VOVEXTOR-66968 format. One record per residue (C-alpha): x, y, z; residue in three letters. Coordinates in nm, 3 decimals, padded with zeros to 5 digits, always signed. Layout:
N
c1 X&c2 Y&c3 Z&aa ALA
...
//
This chain:
85
c1 -21.372&c2 -01.303&c3 +02.152&aa UNK
c1 -21.331&c2 -01.643&c3 +02.019&aa UNK
c1 -20.989&c2 -01.787&c3 +01.982&aa UNK
c1 -21.015&c2 -01.834&c3 +01.596&aa UNK
c1 -21.156&c2 -01.477&c3 +01.552&aa UNK
c1 -20.845&c2 -01.353&c3 +01.779&aa UNK
c1 -20.607&c2 -01.562&c3 +01.570&aa UNK
c1 -20.734&c2 -01.416&c3 +01.226&aa UNK
c1 -20.728&c2 -01.082&c3 +01.369&aa UNK
c1 -20.348&c2 -01.094&c3 +01.508&aa UNK
c1 -20.249&c2 -01.272&c3 +01.192&aa UNK
c1 -20.413&c2 -00.990&c3 +00.957&aa UNK
c1 -20.243&c2 -00.718&c3 +01.205&aa UNK
c1 -19.884&c2 -00.894&c3 +01.176&aa UNK
c1 -19.886&c2 -00.948&c3 +00.807&aa UNK
c1 -20.031&c2 -00.600&c3 +00.739&aa UNK
c1 -19.731&c2 -00.467&c3 +00.931&aa UNK
c1 -19.475&c2 -00.683&c3 +00.778&aa UNK
c1 -19.631&c2 -00.584&c3 +00.441&aa UNK
c1 -19.617&c2 -00.202&c3 +00.510&aa UNK
c1 -19.248&c2 -00.249&c3 +00.629&aa UNK
c1 -19.148&c2 -00.419&c3 +00.336&aa UNK
c1 -19.318&c2 -00.146&c3 +00.110&aa UNK
c1 -19.169&c2 +00.134&c3 +00.309&aa UNK
c1 -18.811&c2 -00.039&c3 +00.242&aa UNK
c1 -18.894&c2 -00.077&c3 -00.114&aa UNK
c1 -18.891&c2 -00.452&c3 -00.153&aa UNK
c1 -18.978&c2 -00.540&c3 -00.502&aa UNK
c1 -18.947&c2 -00.924&c3 -00.485&aa UNK
c1 -19.248&c2 -01.112&c3 -00.456&aa UNK
c1 -19.045&c2 -01.406&c3 -00.310&aa UNK
c1 -18.955&c2 -01.210&c3 -00.009&aa UNK
c1 -19.308&c2 -01.133&c3 +00.047&aa UNK
c1 -19.416&c2 -01.461&c3 +00.007&aa UNK
c1 -19.138&c2 -01.589&c3 +00.248&aa UNK
c1 -19.174&c2 -01.320&c3 +00.506&aa UNK
c1 -19.568&c2 -01.367&c3 +00.499&aa UNK
c1 -19.517&c2 -01.742&c3 +00.517&aa UNK
c1 -19.281&c2 -01.742&c3 +00.803&aa UNK
c1 -19.539&c2 -01.527&c3 +01.013&aa UNK
c1 -19.809&c2 -01.735&c3 +00.950&aa UNK
c1 -19.627&c2 -02.050&c3 +01.047&aa UNK
c1 -19.473&c2 -01.910&c3 +01.328&aa UNK
c1 -19.768&c2 -01.757&c3 +01.480&aa UNK
c1 -19.965&c2 -02.053&c3 +01.412&aa UNK
c1 -19.730&c2 -02.270&c3 +01.609&aa UNK
c1 -19.761&c2 -02.028&c3 +01.904&aa UNK
c1 -20.140&c2 -01.992&c3 +01.873&aa UNK
c1 -20.222&c2 -02.345&c3 +02.016&aa UNK
c1 -20.580&c2 -02.263&c3 +02.152&aa UNK
c1 -20.762&c2 -02.375&c3 +01.833&aa UNK
c1 -21.033&c2 -02.623&c3 +01.830&aa UNK
c1 -20.965&c2 -02.970&c3 +01.675&aa UNK
c1 -21.135&c2 -02.890&c3 +01.347&aa UNK
c1 -21.000&c2 -02.526&c3 +01.317&aa UNK
c1 -20.650&c2 -02.667&c3 +01.374&aa UNK
c1 -20.708&c2 -02.933&c3 +01.111&aa UNK
c1 -20.765&c2 -02.673&c3 +00.864&aa UNK
c1 -20.470&c2 -02.444&c3 +00.964&aa UNK
c1 -20.261&c2 -02.729&c3 +00.932&aa UNK
c1 -20.360&c2 -02.790&c3 +00.586&aa UNK
c1 -20.304&c2 -02.450&c3 +00.512&aa UNK
c1 -19.974&c2 -02.453&c3 +00.676&aa UNK
c1 -19.868&c2 -02.749&c3 +00.464&aa UNK
c1 -19.959&c2 -02.556&c3 +00.138&aa UNK
c1 -19.772&c2 -02.260&c3 +00.258&aa UNK
c1 -19.450&c2 -02.455&c3 +00.351&aa UNK
c1 -19.480&c2 -02.632&c3 +00.012&aa UNK
c1 -19.456&c2 -02.303&c3 -00.152&aa UNK
c1 -19.152&c2 -02.200&c3 +00.044&aa UNK
c1 -18.972&c2 -02.534&c3 -00.059&aa UNK
c1 -19.074&c2 -02.470&c3 -00.416&aa UNK
c1 -18.900&c2 -02.144&c3 -00.412&aa UNK
c1 -18.593&c2 -02.303&c3 -00.240&aa UNK
c1 -18.579&c2 -02.559&c3 -00.499&aa UNK
c1 -18.625&c2 -02.351&c3 -00.799&aa UNK
c1 -18.359&c2 -02.078&c3 -00.641&aa UNK
c1 -18.112&c2 -02.394&c3 -00.583&aa UNK
c1 -18.158&c2 -02.522&c3 -00.909&aa UNK
c1 -18.074&c2 -02.173&c3 -01.095&aa UNK
c1 -17.790&c2 -02.116&c3 -00.880&aa UNK
c1 -17.643&c2 -02.464&c3 -00.956&aa UNK
c1 -17.701&c2 -02.455&c3 -01.341&aa UNK
c1 -17.517&c2 -02.093&c3 -01.346&aa UNK
c1 -17.811&c2 -01.890&c3 -01.467&aa UNK
//
């Protein structure tokens, strides 16, 4: 199996298990789902270093978008907490 296919398969299994666990715990916040899935993606991507140059470049761009999403959530939450709402 090619490293990229193995990466996608393992990432799909990890996120599927995480989402199933959160569903069983009756998690209703979409922010929690986004953050957990993002941390899984970023952490697994860092650990999976056998990707080719072009594939790694594409995955890095996706990682940048995911990290930006996390930072947007943190920024909105911080502003909301500081403003007292």
